[in-house]
C-alpha positions in Angstrom: 33.4 40.0 -15.7 32.6 40.0 -12.0 33.7 37.1 -9.7 31.3 35.4 -7.4 31.4 35.9 -3.7 31.8 33.1 -1.1 28.4 32.3 0.4 26.4 33.4 -2.6 23.2 31.5 -3.6 23.2 30.2 -7.2 19.9 29.4 -8.8 20.5 26.7 -11.4 17.8 25.6 -13.9 18.4 22.3 -15.5 16.4 22.2 -18.8 15.3 19.2 -20.9 12.4 18.4 -23.2 10.4 15.4 -24.1 10.1 14.9 -27.8 6.3 14.9 -27.6 6.7 18.7 -26.9 6.8 18.9 -23.1 9.4 21.0 -21.3 11.1 19.3 -18.4 13.1 21.3 -15.9 14.2 21.5 -12.3 15.6 24.4 -10.2 18.4 23.9 -7.8 19.7 26.5 -5.3 23.3 26.0 -4.5 25.5 27.9 -2.0 29.0 28.8 -3.2 30.6 27.1 -0.1 34.3 27.0 -1.0 36.1 29.3 -3.3 39.2 28.3 -5.3 38.4 29.9 -8.6 35.4 32.4 -8.3 35.3 33.3 -12.0 32.0 32.9 -13.8 33.5 30.5 -16.3 34.8 28.1 -13.6 31.5 28.2 -11.7 29.4 27.6 -14.8 31.6 24.6 -15.7 31.4 23.2 -12.1 27.6 23.4 -12.2 27.6 21.3 -15.3 29.7 18.7 -13.5 27.3 18.9 -10.5 24.2 18.3 -12.6 25.7 15.4 -14.6 26.9 13.8 -11.4 23.4 13.8 -10.1 21.5 13.0 -13.3 23.8 10.2 -14.2 22.1 8.2 -11.3 18.8 8.2 -13.2 19.7 9.0 -16.9 19.9 5.3 -17.8 16.2 4.8 -16.8 14.9 7.9 -18.6 13.4 7.5 -22.1 15.7 8.2 -25.0 13.0 10.6 -26.1 14.1 13.0 -23.3 16.6 15.5 -24.6 19.1 17.3 -22.4 19.1 20.9 -23.6 21.0 23.3 -21.4 21.3 24.8 -17.9 21.4 28.3 -16.6 23.1 29.8 -13.6 22.1 33.0 -11.8 23.8 34.4 -8.7 20.9 35.5 -6.6 22.9 37.7 -4.2 24.7 39.6 -6.9 21.7 39.5 -9.3 24.2 38.2 -11.9 23.5 36.0 -14.9 26.5 33.7 -14.8 25.6 32.1 -18.1 23.8 29.4 -20.1 25.6 26.3 -21.1 25.0 22.9 -22.8 25.2 19.8 -20.7 28.8 18.6 -20.7 28.1 15.1 -22.0 24.5 14.0 -21.4 22.3 14.2 -24.5 19.3 11.9 -24.1 17.8 9.4 -21.7 19.2 5.9 -22.0 16.1 3.7 -22.1 14.6 2.7 -25.5 11.4 1.3 -23.8 8.0 2.8 -24.1 7.8 6.0 -22.2 5.4 6.5 -19.3 2.9 9.5 -19.6 4.9 12.7 -19.3 3.1 13.9 -16.2 4.2 10.8 -14.2 7.4 11.5 -12.3 9.8 10.1 -9.8 9.6 12.3 -6.8 12.5 13.2 -4.4 11.8 15.3 -1.3 14.5 17.3 0.5 13.2 18.0 4.0 14.6 20.6 6.4 14.1 21.2 10.1 11.8 24.1 9.4 8.1 23.0 9.2 6.7 23.1 5.7 10.0 24.1 4.0 11.2 21.4 1.7 12.6 21.0 -1.7 10.9 18.7 -4.3 12.4 17.4 -7.5 10.1 15.8 -10.1 12.1 13.6 -12.4 11.2 11.9 -15.7 10.3 10.9 -18.3 10.8 7.2 -17.3 9.7 4.1 -19.1 7.2 1.2 -18.6 10.1 -1.0 -17.3 10.2 1.3 -14.2 6.5 0.9 -13.5 5.3 -2.1 -11.4 1.6 -2.4 -10.7 1.2 1.4 -10.8 4.2 2.1 -8.6 7.8 3.0 -9.2 10.0 -0.1 -9.1 12.3 -0.7 -6.2 15.3 -0.2 -8.6 14.0 3.2 -9.6 13.4 4.2 -6.1 17.0 3.2 -5.2 18.3 5.3 -8.1 16.2 8.3 -7.1 17.6 8.1 -3.5 21.1 8.0 -5.0 20.1 11.1 -7.1 19.0 12.8 -3.9 22.2 12.0 -2.2 24.2 13.4 -5.1 22.1 16.6 -5.1 22.3 17.3 -1.4 25.9 16.3 -0.8 28.8 18.8 -0.7 30.1 18.8 -4.3 33.6 19.9 -5.5 34.0 20.9 -9.1 37.2 20.5 -11.2 38.1 24.1 -10.3 38.3 23.2 -6.6 35.2 25.2 -5.8 32.7 23.6 -3.4 28.9 23.8 -3.6 26.1 22.7 -1.3 22.4 22.3 -2.1 20.0 24.5 -0.1 16.2 24.7 0.1 15.8 28.4 -0.6 13.1 30.4 1.3 11.9 33.1 -1.1 10.4 35.2 1.8 13.4 35.2 4.2 15.9 34.8 1.3 17.7 32.2 3.4 19.1 28.9 2.2 18.0 26.0 4.5 20.0 22.9 5.1 18.6 19.5 4.0 18.0 17.2 7.0 16.4 14.2 5.3 16.0 12.8 1.7 12.7 11.0 1.1 11.6 9.0 -1.9 7.9 8.2 -1.8 6.9 4.8 -3.1 4.3 6.3 -5.4 4.5 8.3 -8.6 4.6 12.1 -8.3 2.7 14.3 -10.8 4.6 17.0 -12.5 2.8 20.3 -12.5 3.4 23.9 -13.5 5.8 25.7 -11.1 4.4 28.2 -8.7 6.6 30.9 -7.2 8.4 29.7 -4.1 7.1 26.1 -4.3 9.1 23.0 -5.0 12.6 24.6 -5.2 
């Protein structure tokens, strides 16, 4: 099996589902920034750690009707399917309260220094305890900001490999650095993904 190359862009899809039948997923583009063990197995395991490090910031607020299914990793530069794995330890959300409508989402924006180029992550499904007068509670907004910090920060896996989140431009095929993390004080609305948008 081919090893990964330093600097490669990895497209990671985190997959979950809401028991009412709705799929919930987000795509993350990570640059392979430091190589200690470039094997596919080590990288796939590291990505599981990366995702759990980020989602652990909000998992306790997500409804227990949200199921963590799997994640996939593709090396964009090598056109290589690194693999599909189950989440290392996360299985469901941690809140037993009544879930909010599935389309309501906590929104985290990852802005860059290049005009309209920004990443967006729509997170949910949260519960009624995180809704205050039609707005996300301050506590949820704080946890969403912590999630954003975990996503955007340089992450080292157990293998010693380092990864950094990039806002990937589908046209130029360049990974753009995040300059600012923004958590709007309103609910986002999850929508069907369009090519090149919200990644």
